[in-house]
N, C-alpha and C positions, 0 to 999 in steps of 0.2 A: 301413382302409376299402376294401373291394373295389368294383369297378365292373363292371357287366354291361351291355353294349351289345347289344341284341337287335333284329335286322331293321330297322336304321335306314336310312331313305331320305329324301332331301331334294332338292327342285327349286327353282330360282329362275326363274320364268317357264317357258319351254319347255326350259330347260337342266337336265338331271338331274345334280346335284352328287354325290350319294351313292347307291349301289345296294345295298340290302339288306345293310348292314354288321353283322356279328356279331363281338364281341370281348370277351374276359374279361381283366380286369386284377386281379391279386392285391393284397391289402392290403400296403402297404409297398413296392410295386414302383416303379421308375423306368422309365417306358416312353416311347420316342420314336416319334412319328408322322413318318415319313420319306417324302418323295416330291417330285417336281418341282412347279413352279407349276401350279395348276389340278387337282391330284390329289385335292382334297377334304379334306386334313388339317386345315386351319384351320376349315373348316365343321364337321368332326366334333368338334374341340376346343370350339367354341362351343356345340354341342349338349350335350356333356358338362357344360359349365358352367351351362347354362340361359340363355345369351344368345341362343340360337336354338332354335326348336322344330322337331322333326322332322315331316315329313309322315306318316311311318309309323314304327312301332317304339317301343321303350321304352329308358329309361336307368334302371338300378337301382343304388343305393348300398347295399351290405350287404343285398341282396335286397329293398330297399324301393323301390317304383316312384316315381321323382321326375320322370317325364316331363312332368308338368303344373306342376312347381314352377319358380320363377325362380331366378336366381343367388343372391339373398339367402337363400332357404330351403334351398339345397343346402350352404351353409357351405363354399364353395370359395374358394381364393385364386387370383387371376388376375394373371399378370405379363405385361405387354405388351412388344413389341419396343422401343418408344420411351419406356419408363420410366413416363410419365404421372404424374410427381411434381408436387406443387403448388409452383410457383415462388416464391410469396410466403410459404411456410412453411419453417422450418429443417428440417434433417434429422431432428432429434428429433421435431418436430411432425408431419412426414410419416409417420414410423413409428407415432406415437401416434394418428394420425387415426382409424383404424378402431376403436380402443378407445374414444375419446372420443365417437363418434357412436352407440354402442350404446344401445339403450333403457335408461332409467334403472335398471330392476331388474336388468339384466345388466351394467351398466357397472362396471368396476373402480374402486377408489378412486384418487385422485391418486397416492398413494404406491405402489400396486400398478402403475399405469401407468408411473411413473418407473422402478420396478425392472425391469419387463419390457422397456421400451425400452432401458435400460442394458445388459441381458443381450444383447439383439439387436445393439446396436452393438458389443459385444465379439465376438459370433459372426461378424459380417461384417468384423471388424478395422477398424472406423472409430470407435473409442472417443473420439478427439480431435476428431471432426468433427460432433458433435451440434448445435453452435450455428451451423454454416455453412448456406448455402443451396445448392440443387441446381446453380446456375450456377457455383459455386465448386469443384465436383467434376468429376473425369474421367468419361468415359462408363462405364468399368468400375465406378467407385465408385457412380455413380447407379443402375446396374443392381443392384448389391448392396443398395442402399437399397430399391429396388422389391421385391426378394425379402423383405427384412426386414419391410417394411410388410405384405406378404401373410401372413407367418408370425405377425405380432403378434396376429391375431385367432384364432389356433389353428385354421386350417381343417382340415377332414377330408381335403380333396384339394387339391393344388397343381397349377395348370395354367399352362403357360408357352408363349407364342406367339412363336416365333423369338426367344428371350430374348437371344441374343448377336449377332443378325444385323447390328446397326448398328455393331458394334465392329471394330477392326482385328484381324488374325490373331493377334498376340502376346497381346493382351488376351483374346481369345476363348479361347485355349488355357489361360491362367491361370484364367479363370472356369469353364471346364469342369472343371478339376481341383478348384476350390473348390466347385462345385455337387455333385460326386460325394462329396466329403468331408462337405459339409453334409447330404446325404441320408443318409449313413451315421450321422452324429451325431444327426440330427433325423429319425427314420424317419417318413415320411408318404407316402401314395400320390401319386405325381407323374406327370404326363403332359406332355411337351413336344413342340412342333412344330418341325421343322427341315427344310431342304432340303440341309443339309451332311452328307454321308455320314460324314466323319471324326468330326464332332461326335457323331452317333448311335452310331457304333461305339465311341467313347471313353467315353461317359457312361452309356448305357442298360443296364438289366438285360435288357430285350427290345426288339426293334425291330419296328414294324409298317410294312411297306413298302406304300405306296399308289400307285395309278395310275388316272387317269380315274374316280375315285369308287369304286374297288374295292380290296380288300386283296389284294395279290399274294402276300405271305408274312409270317408272324409267327415270330420265333425269337430266340434269343440272338445277340449280335453275331457270335460264331464260327459259329453255325449258318447265318445268312443269307449270311455272306461265303464260308464254305467249301463250303456246300451250297445254292446258289441254286436256287429252285424252277423258274425259267424264264429265258429269255433277257433279259427286261426287268430282272429283279433282278440278274443277272450283269453286265449292261451298266451299270446304274445305280450299282452299288457299286464304283466305281473304274475305272481304265483297263483295256481288254481288247483283245486281238487276236482277230479272227474268221477262220475258215478254212471257206469254203463248199465243199461237195463232195457225195460220195455214200458212204454207209457200206456196207461189205460185208466179211464174214469177219473182223469185229473190227478193221477198219481204216477210216480216213477217207481216201478218195481225193480229193485236192485238187490241181488243176493237174497237175504232173508227179510228185507225191509221194504216198506212202501213209504215213499217220501212225497209230501204235497208239492205241487208245482204251480206255476202261474196259471191264471184262468184262461189264457189264450189256448191252452191245450186240453180244455175240459172235454171236447168232443173229438179228439184225435186219438189214434192208436197206432203204435208202431215201435220199432227199435229206436232208442234215443240215448243221448248222453246228457247228464246234468253237470253243470259247472258251478262250483261255489268257491269263493275266495277264502283264504285262511282266517280272515277276521270276521267272517259271516257265519259263525257257528255259536250255538249254545252248548255249554259243556257242564255236566253235573256228575256227582258220585253215584247217583241212582237214576234209573229211567224215569223221566217225567212225562213221557207220552209214548204211544205205541210205535212211533217212527224213530225213537231214539236208537242210535246205532251203538252197539256194545263194542268197545275197543280197549286194548291194553296200551299203557304208556311205554313207548320204546325209548324216548329221548326228550330231555327238557333242557332248553338253552336260553339263558337270560341275555337279552340284548337291550341294555338301557332300561326304559320303562316298560318294555314289552317282553313277553316270553314266547318262544317258539316251541311248540309241542309236536312231536311226531308220534302218531298212534298207529296201531295195527288192528284192522277190523277182525272181529272174531269169526265172522261167517265165511270170509273168503281170503283173508290174509293181506288184503290190499292196504296201502298206506294212506293215512289222512294227515295232512299238515294243518295245524292251527296256529293262530297268533292271538294271544290274549293279554290283558293287562297283568302286570306283576302282582297286583293285589288279588286278582282272581286266582292266580296260580297259588298264592300263599294260602288263600281260604280253602282251596281244594287239597292243599298239601300234596301236590303232584310229585310222584317219584316213579322211577322206572319199575314196571311190573304192576302198577295200580290199574284197576279196572275203572273205566269211565264210560259215560254215555253222551253222545253228541248228536245234535240235530241242526241241520242247515237252516239258518234264518232266511236266507235268500238263495234261490237257485235259478239259473238260466238253463233252459233245456233246448237242445237242438235235435230235431228228428233226423234219423238216418233214412227212415222209410215210413211213409204215412199211408194208411188204408183209407 
């Protein structure tokens, strides 16, 4: 089931929530709507589902305009962050609920309902829990039950609103892996909302990055991470170091240093900002090239096999954050107060003004 979102706009009172949104979602895709709070991602999801109506624009499923149809007529499954399970029903009854309340002519037989619920319990690895109540399950197990309940009615589209947001980090990671496998085994067009960059990068086929009610970039996880369209996307997708300055003759002049930049800026000149991720630096005890930036070690923190290093530039006092392998840190014998020299291996430059 493909989804076509055409020129969708939405306001609540005087606040414009969505601005002329266009988006095409292919049949069978798992798409993440990613953005900070207030970016409009949940409002867009609710419009796709039929829970909210747009002020302008259309929502098409397989080229059929469903803009004026409610959630019941769109045949979508909706999974909420806080599960929304019926506390007085067993797990089996929760999953079976959507099947039992179908109109009589569409309602499966008791035997068919039992067979389908049993299959879904096996799918979510909770075969032995059908007779229990939601209060007897962990948060991760309850979320899997919520997913199974949505899948029971065989929706054309599965929509998930921050599905793992209420869970701890370990459970979230396990469920992300489980959802990815579920989607591979049970192909259905799925859209999920998240503000967790790692979650989107780990699970989605494509990511829609939103900000202030607009789409900033759409692409595969590798595309948006490796080739961000603008500074917002670069900054939002993980930690980043910024170098403000002026670009001229293929170099970014920042403080007392001149850093090489991509060939795309060889013939441009103007105010610019360079972006480099913490793992994209060379670091040495001695300057290895003219563009090596002198900095003092302010903080060293070991996180498993990686070491996070906070440096203070000697020319302007700005902070540089690095992430290096533990072995490299040991070779350098990094300690607070040491002088080191760093050079960006990769830098993405965005011009503020071009001559």
